[in-house]
C-alpha distance (Angstrom), angle and dihedral (degrees) to the residues before:
residue distance angle dihedral
X1 . . .
X2 3.77 . .
X3 3.77 122.7 .
X4 3.80 111.7 -98.6
X5 3.79 93.8 -138.3
X6 3.82 90.4 49.9
X7 3.81 92.0 52.4
X8 3.82 90.6 46.1
X9 3.81 92.9 51.5
X10 3.81 96.8 38.0
X11 3.77 104.3 35.5
X12 3.81 94.6 138.0
X13 3.82 91.2 52.6
X14 3.81 91.4 48.0
X15 3.81 90.5 51.3
X16 3.79 90.8 48.6
X17 3.81 92.4 50.4
X18 3.80 91.4 47.7
X19 3.79 91.1 52.7
X20 3.81 88.8 49.9
X21 3.83 87.4 57.9
X22 3.77 90.0 52.0
X23 3.81 92.0 -108.9
X24 3.80 127.8 134.7
X25 3.84 108.8 -117.1
X26 3.80 92.3 -159.8
X27 3.80 92.1 54.6
X28 3.80 93.0 48.8
X29 3.78 101.5 36.4
X30 3.80 101.6 30.8
X31 3.81 111.6 -175.8
X32 3.79 92.4 -21.5
X33 3.81 95.9 170.1
X34 3.80 92.8 52.3
X35 3.80 93.9 47.0
X36 3.78 91.8 45.9
X37 3.83 92.0 48.1
X38 3.83 93.1 48.9
X39 3.80 91.2 46.6
X40 3.81 93.4 50.0
X41 3.80 92.1 45.0
X42 3.81 91.9 51.8
X43 3.80 91.0 49.3
X44 3.81 92.0 47.1
X45 3.81 92.6 49.0
X46 3.79 90.8 47.7
X47 3.78 91.5 52.3
X48 3.81 91.8 47.8
X49 3.80 92.7 49.9
X50 3.82 91.3 47.6
X51 3.80 89.5 53.4
X52 3.82 89.3 50.5
X53 3.83 90.4 48.2
X54 3.80 91.4 52.0
X55 3.77 90.9 48.9
X56 3.82 91.5 50.6
X57 3.78 91.3 48.0
X58 3.79 90.1 55.6
X59 3.82 90.9 49.1
X60 3.80 91.5 49.5
X61 3.77 90.8 50.6
X62 3.81 91.4 49.2
X63 3.84 92.6 49.7
X64 3.80 91.9 49.2
X65 3.78 92.3 49.3
X66 3.81 90.5 54.6
X67 3.83 93.9 44.4
X68 3.83 95.2 -111.0
X69 3.79 127.5 140.7
X70 3.85 110.6 -91.8
X71 3.82 96.9 173.1
X72 3.81 96.6 112.0
X73 3.80 93.6 48.9
X74 3.80 91.0 45.5
X75 3.80 90.2 53.8
X76 3.76 90.7 49.3
X77 3.82 89.8 49.2
X78 3.81 90.7 51.5
X79 3.81 92.2 50.3
X80 3.80 89.5 46.4
X81 3.80 91.0 53.4
X82 3.80 90.9 54.0
X83 3.79 89.9 50.1
X84 3.79 90.8 47.0
X85 3.81 91.3 53.5
X86 3.80 89.3 54.8
X87 3.82 92.2 46.9
X88 3.81 92.6 48.0
X89 3.82 90.9 49.9
X90 3.81 90.7 49.4
X91 3.80 92.5 46.8
X92 3.81 91.7 47.7
X93 3.80 92.0 49.7
X94 3.81 92.7 48.6
X95 3.80 90.5 45.5
X96 3.83 91.1 52.7
X97 3.81 90.1 46.7
X98 3.81 88.9 53.2
X99 3.80 91.7 46.8
X100 3.79 92.0 52.6
X101 3.79 90.5 46.5
X102 3.80 91.5 53.5
X103 3.82 90.6 45.5
X104 3.83 89.9 61.1
X105 3.80 94.2 54.2
X106 3.83 115.6 94.8
X107 3.76 122.5 -135.9
X108 3.80 117.4 -83.9
X109 3.79 113.9 -107.3
X110 3.78 120.0 -123.9
X111 3.79 119.2 -100.4
X112 3.82 91.1 -112.4
X113 3.82 90.9 58.5
X114 3.82 106.8 105.3
X115 3.79 118.4 -118.8
X116 3.78 113.6 -111.3
X117 3.78 146.2 129.5
X118 3.79 104.7 -130.5
X119 3.80 146.4 0.2
X120 3.81 87.8 -72.6
X121 3.81 87.1 72.6
X122 3.81 96.2 52.3
X123 3.80 115.9 118.3
X124 3.81 126.5 -126.4
X125 3.81 107.3 -127.2
X126 3.79 97.8 179.0
X127 3.78 143.2 -21.9
X128 3.78 127.5 -142.2
X129 3.79 130.9 -163.8
X130 3.76 132.7 9.8
X131 3.75 122.1 -90.4
X132 3.76 110.1 -114.6
X133 3.80 117.9 -111.3
X134 3.77 110.3 -132.6
X135 3.78 124.8 -149.5
X136 3.77 88.2 -153.7
X137 3.80 135.7 38.3
X138 3.81 108.6 -74.9
X139 3.78 113.6 -128.3
X140 3.84 127.4 -142.7
X141 3.78 118.1 -108.3
X142 3.79 95.4 -107.2
X143 3.81 91.1 61.6
X144 3.80 92.5 43.9
X145 3.79 93.7 47.1
X146 3.78 93.9 49.6
X147 3.82 95.1 47.0
X148 3.81 91.2 47.4
X149 3.79 91.3 49.0
X150 3.82 93.2 -125.4
X151 3.83 101.0 107.8
X152 3.78 124.1 51.6
X153 3.79 114.6 -177.6
X154 3.78 96.1 160.2
X155 3.80 94.9 60.1
X156 3.79 90.6 41.5
X157 3.82 88.3 57.6
X158 3.82 88.5 50.8
X159 3.79 89.5 53.4
X160 3.77 101.3 41.0
X161 3.78 112.5 -3.3
X162 3.79 130.1 -109.9
X163 3.80 123.9 -14.2
X164 3.80 97.2 34.6
X165 3.80 129.5 109.0
X166 3.77 139.3 -156.5
X167 3.82 116.0 -150.8
X168 3.79 116.5 -156.5
X169 3.80 137.1 -165.0
X170 3.80 112.5 -34.0
X171 3.82 88.4 6.3
X172 3.81 91.7 61.2
X173 3.80 90.5 44.2
X174 3.81 91.3 50.0
X175 3.82 90.0 54.5
X176 3.81 90.6 49.8
X177 3.81 90.9 45.6
X178 3.79 92.1 53.6
X179 3.81 91.9 50.9
X180 3.81 92.2 51.0
X181 3.79 92.9 43.9
X182 3.80 93.0 51.5
X183 3.81 94.6 45.7
X184 3.81 92.1 46.6
X185 3.79 92.7 51.1
X186 3.81 95.2 46.1
X187 3.80 93.9 46.8
X188 3.81 102.6 39.1
X189 3.81 100.6 32.2
X190 3.82 105.8 23.9
X191 3.82 97.7 36.8
X192 3.81 101.2 -122.0
X193 3.78 121.5 150.2
X194 3.80 112.5 -126.7
X195 3.80 118.0 -122.1
X196 3.79 128.3 -170.6
X197 3.83 102.9 -165.2
X198 3.81 131.2 -179.1
X199 3.78 115.1 -79.2
X200 3.81 91.2 -138.2
X201 3.81 125.1 59.6
X202 3.79 137.3 -179.2
X203 3.78 126.1 -109.5
X204 3.81 92.3 -102.9
X205 3.78 88.1 64.2
X206 3.80 93.2 48.6
X207 3.79 90.0 50.0
X208 3.79 90.3 50.5
X209 3.81 94.3 59.2
X210 3.80 94.6 37.6
X211 3.80 104.4 -105.9
X212 3.79 91.1 115.9
X213 2.93 135.3 94.5
X214 3.81 97.3 5.4
X215 3.80 101.1 47.5
X216 3.80 102.2 37.2
X217 3.81 91.9 124.3
X218 3.80 90.7 57.9
X219 3.80 92.4 58.2
X220 3.79 135.1 78.9
X221 3.81 110.8 -125.3
X222 3.79 122.6 -161.5
X223 3.81 116.4 -126.6
X224 3.78 103.6 -117.1
X225 3.79 96.1 155.7
X226 3.80 95.4 -95.3
X227 3.77 132.1 101.1
X228 3.81 121.5 -126.2
X229 3.77 111.6 -120.7
X230 3.83 116.7 -170.3
X231 3.79 108.5 -117.0
X232 3.81 93.1 29.3
X233 3.79 109.6 94.5
X234 3.78 115.6 -176.8
X235 3.77 134.3 -163.9
X236 3.81 96.1 -149.2
X237 3.82 103.8 53.1
X238 3.80 123.8 88.4
X239 3.79 137.3 -134.1
X240 3.81 129.4 173.4
X241 3.79 109.1 -110.4
X242 3.83 118.3 -106.7
X243 3.81 89.6 -158.9
X244 3.81 138.7 -6.0
X245 3.81 86.8 -109.5
X246 3.81 87.9 83.5
X247 3.81 102.1 57.2
X248 3.80 95.2 32.0
X249 3.83 95.0 50.7
X250 3.79 90.7 45.6
X251 3.80 92.4 54.2
X252 3.79 85.6 93.5
X253 3.81 99.3 37.6
X254 3.83 110.4 145.4
X255 3.80 91.9 7.0
X256 3.80 135.8 119.5
X257 3.81 112.4 -134.9
X258 3.78 125.2 -147.3
X259 3.78 111.1 -106.9
X260 3.82 90.1 -140.4
X261 3.82 90.1 60.0
X262 3.81 94.7 57.0
X263 2.95 132.7 141.2
X264 3.79 96.6 46.8
X265 3.80 115.7 -170.5
X266 3.80 123.8 -166.5
X267 3.80 132.5 178.5
X268 3.78 124.2 -166.8
X269 3.78 138.8 179.9
X270 3.80 115.5 -146.9
X271 3.76 140.0 148.5
X272 3.80 111.1 -109.3
X273 3.78 127.1 -144.3
X274 3.78 124.0 -156.6
X275 3.79 130.1 169.7
X276 3.82 91.1 -151.5
X277 3.80 88.1 -149.5
X278 3.80 93.0 169.6
X279 3.80 96.9 43.9
X280 3.79 102.3 78.3
X281 3.79 109.5 150.4
X282 3.81 94.2 7.3
X283 3.82 123.4 119.8
X284 3.77 93.3 -10.7
X285 3.80 92.9 160.4
X286 3.77 122.9 73.9
X287 3.78 126.6 -10.2
X288 3.80 103.4 -57.6
X289 3.82 94.2 111.9
X290 3.79 115.8 28.2
X291 3.81 137.8 165.9
X292 3.84 87.8 -134.1
X293 3.78 125.9 29.3
X294 3.80 139.0 148.5
X295 3.79 124.8 -110.9
X296 3.80 139.8 173.8
X297 3.77 109.2 -141.7
X298 3.80 132.9 -158.6
X299 3.85 118.6 -152.6
X300 3.80 128.4 179.3
X301 3.83 134.8 -172.1
X302 3.79 108.7 -160.6
X303 3.81 144.3 164.7
X304 3.81 111.4 -91.5
X305 3.83 93.4 -116.9
X306 3.83 90.1 55.3
X307 3.81 100.4 45.5
X308 3.82 96.5 94.8
X309 3.80 92.8 52.9
X310 3.81 91.8 43.0
X311 3.80 90.3 50.1
X312 3.79 89.8 55.9
X313 3.80 90.6 45.8
X314 3.80 94.2 49.9
X315 3.80 90.9 49.0
X316 3.82 90.4 51.3
X317 3.79 89.7 51.9
X318 3.82 89.8 56.9
X319 3.78 91.2 45.3
X320 3.81 91.0 52.8
X321 3.82 90.1 65.1
X322 3.81 90.7 56.4
X323 3.78 92.6 46.1
X324 3.80 94.0 50.3
X325 3.81 88.6 49.8
X326 3.83 88.3 47.5
X327 3.77 93.1 -127.7
X328 3.82 114.4 153.0
X329 3.80 112.8 -123.4
X330 3.75 144.8 160.7
X331 3.81 132.2 -140.6
X332 3.79 115.5 -131.3
X333 3.80 127.5 -164.4
X334 3.79 104.9 -144.5
X335 3.77 118.8 -128.6
X336 3.79 122.8 -124.8
X337 3.80 93.9 -96.3
X338 3.82 93.6 51.3
X339 3.79 98.5 43.4
X340 3.81 113.9 110.5
X341 3.81 123.0 -105.5
X342 3.82 96.4 -102.4
X343 3.80 99.8 35.0
X344 3.79 128.6 97.1
X345 3.81 92.8 -170.5
X346 3.80 132.0 5.0
X347 3.77 137.2 -171.2
X348 3.78 117.7 -161.6
X349 3.80 119.5 -157.5
X350 3.78 111.0 -148.7
X351 3.79 121.1 -164.8
X352 3.82 123.0 -148.9
X353 3.82 114.0 -112.8
X354 3.83 109.7 -166.2
X355 3.81 93.4 -173.8
X356 3.79 88.4 63.4
X357 3.82 97.5 26.7
X358 3.80 94.5 -129.9
X359 3.81 144.6 91.6
X360 3.80 118.2 -105.8
X361 3.78 130.4 -168.4
X362 3.80 112.9 -99.5
X363 3.80 99.4 164.1
X364 3.77 137.7 20.6
X365 3.82 115.3 -160.9
X366 3.78 116.1 -169.3
X367 3.80 141.8 -178.5
X368 3.80 108.6 -148.3
X369 3.80 93.6 179.2
X370 3.85 107.5 -160.6
X371 3.82 94.9 -30.4
X372 3.81 98.1 101.0
X373 3.79 93.8 33.0
X374 3.80 90.6 57.0
X375 3.82 91.7 50.3
X376 3.82 91.7 46.0
X377 3.82 94.8 36.3
X378 3.82 95.7 -125.0
X379 3.80 110.1 162.9
X380 3.78 142.0 164.2
X381 3.81 135.3 -161.4
X382 3.82 109.3 -120.7
X383 3.78 109.8 -130.1
X384 3.79 89.3 -1.8
X385 3.80 92.9 -79.3
X386 3.76 142.1 67.5
X387 3.81 127.0 35.0
X388 3.80 121.6 -7.3
X389 3.81 115.5 -113.6
X390 3.80 133.4 -167.5
X391 3.78 117.2 -98.9
X392 3.77 121.9 -132.2
X393 3.80 117.2 -114.0
X394 3.79 127.5 -150.8
X395 3.76 133.3 -178.7
X396 3.76 141.8 172.2
X397 3.78 142.0 167.0
X398 3.72 111.3 -97.1
X399 3.08 80.1 -161.4
X400 3.80 143.1 -32.2
X401 3.81 97.1 -125.2
X402 3.80 100.5 -153.4
X403 3.78 93.4 50.5
X404 3.79 90.0 47.7
X405 3.82 87.8 51.0
X406 3.78 93.3 53.2
X407 3.81 92.1 42.6
X408 3.81 88.7 57.6
X409 3.82 91.4 50.3
X410 3.79 92.8 50.7
X411 3.81 97.7 41.2
X412 3.81 97.4 40.5
X413 3.82 99.0 42.1
X414 3.79 118.7 129.6
X415 3.80 131.8 -148.0
X416 3.82 91.9 -104.4
X417 3.83 91.3 56.3
X418 3.80 95.6 -103.2
X419 3.82 123.2 124.4
X420 3.79 124.4 -135.2
X421 3.80 117.7 -135.3
X422 3.85 114.1 -126.1
X423 3.79 109.2 -109.7
X424 3.83 94.5 -118.7
X425 3.80 89.7 58.9
X426 3.77 100.0 47.7
X427 3.79 94.9 88.3
X428 3.81 88.1 53.9
X429 3.82 89.0 50.0
X430 3.80 95.6 54.6
X431 3.79 91.4 -102.2
X432 3.82 94.1 -53.8
X433 3.81 110.1 157.0
X434 3.76 101.4 -177.8
X435 3.81 140.2 21.1
X436 3.79 110.4 -137.0
X437 3.79 133.2 -179.3
X438 3.81 114.4 -90.7
C-alpha cells in the first residue's frame, strides 16, 4: 500500500506510474482530491467539536461545584455529542473509503524499470550457460515423464481434475531431492533460516502481501460458512496459500523488529495452490501451470537503504541453484506492464527448455520496498531509537520445484529416453545416476 501523504503530494507522479503499468488512474484513484478533502474536513471538524465538548464539560463541572445552574450547558453538551457521533461516523466512512481506494493501487515501479506493456517488453539482463546441442530430437517433459513411468497426468486428472500431477518412483524422489538440495544450500551456504509455515492463511495475511482484494479469483478459499467481502479482512477464515511468501512475510505482521536483527532471511518449502483463473487454454500440456505445485521460497526483511543490494543478493542465491544444476538460464528485468501488483522491481529467472525450444520462468525475485510492510504493518526502529519506520520486504522463488524438475528432464535427456541425474543431486537420490524406463 502506498503512503497517503505521498499520494497526496505526488498525485501526478502516481498517475504517471499507473499509466506506465497499463492501468487507468481515473478508475483506481477516482476523485482522489475530493475524497481526501472531505475526509480531512470531517476529521478536522470532529477534532474541533471534541475540543468544544471538553471545554463545555469543564464549565459544567465548575458550575456544579459552585452550586450554579448548569442546565443550559448540559443541553448544549448533549446536542454536541449527537453531532459528534454523526461526524465520527462520517469521518470513519470516508477514512474506510480512502483505505479501500489505496488498497486498490499497485506499487509504483522504480525508475530503472523499463516501460512496456507485456512480457515482450522485458529486458534481458544476462544469460548463463550454453544450450546443449542434441544429436537427436529433444522431447518435452510430458513425453519423457510418461515413457519413464515417473509422471502420471491421466490418473491425476481422475483424482483431482485438470492441472494436477502424480509423481511416481524416481520422479517422486527427484522432486523430494530438489526440495532438500535447495533448502540445504540456502540454509548452510546462503544463511537463511528455514521455516515450515501453515499451508492455510487468513484473509488478513493475504491482504498484507497484496493478494487481496485484487486476486481473490486466483485463490482457493476454504468453505467456513462465511462469505468473503472485499474490504473485510478476517483473522479466522482460511485460504490455501498461493506461495510461501504469504505466511512467511506475515510472520511479523503488526510487529516492530529490532534494528540489530536486520536483515532477516527466511527460506521455506511449501506446496502452493493457485486457481489459475486467467490461464484458461494456456500451458495445458505437462506441468508448467498447475493448481498445486511445490516451491522453495526466499523472503527477506531489510532496512530501506539496503534493499537494492539485498535484492541483488537474493536473486543471485536463486541463480546459484540453476548454476549448480548446470541449467542454462537468463535473467530478465520485467517491464512496467509485466511487474506484479506489489512489486517495485522484479527480476525473472527463465530456464532453457530444449524439449520446447524456449525459456520459461522458474523464479521471480522482487523488491516490494515498503508496500507490503505498510499493508501488514511491519516496522522497525532505526538505531533502536526515534520514530518507527516500515521495513522493506523482498522475496523470490529459490526455486519453483516442479519447473526445475521438468527442466532437468528436458536438459538431461539421453537418446535412449533415459535421463541423467545432475551430479549435485545424486547423493539426494541414493547414488542414482540415471532414470530409466521400467
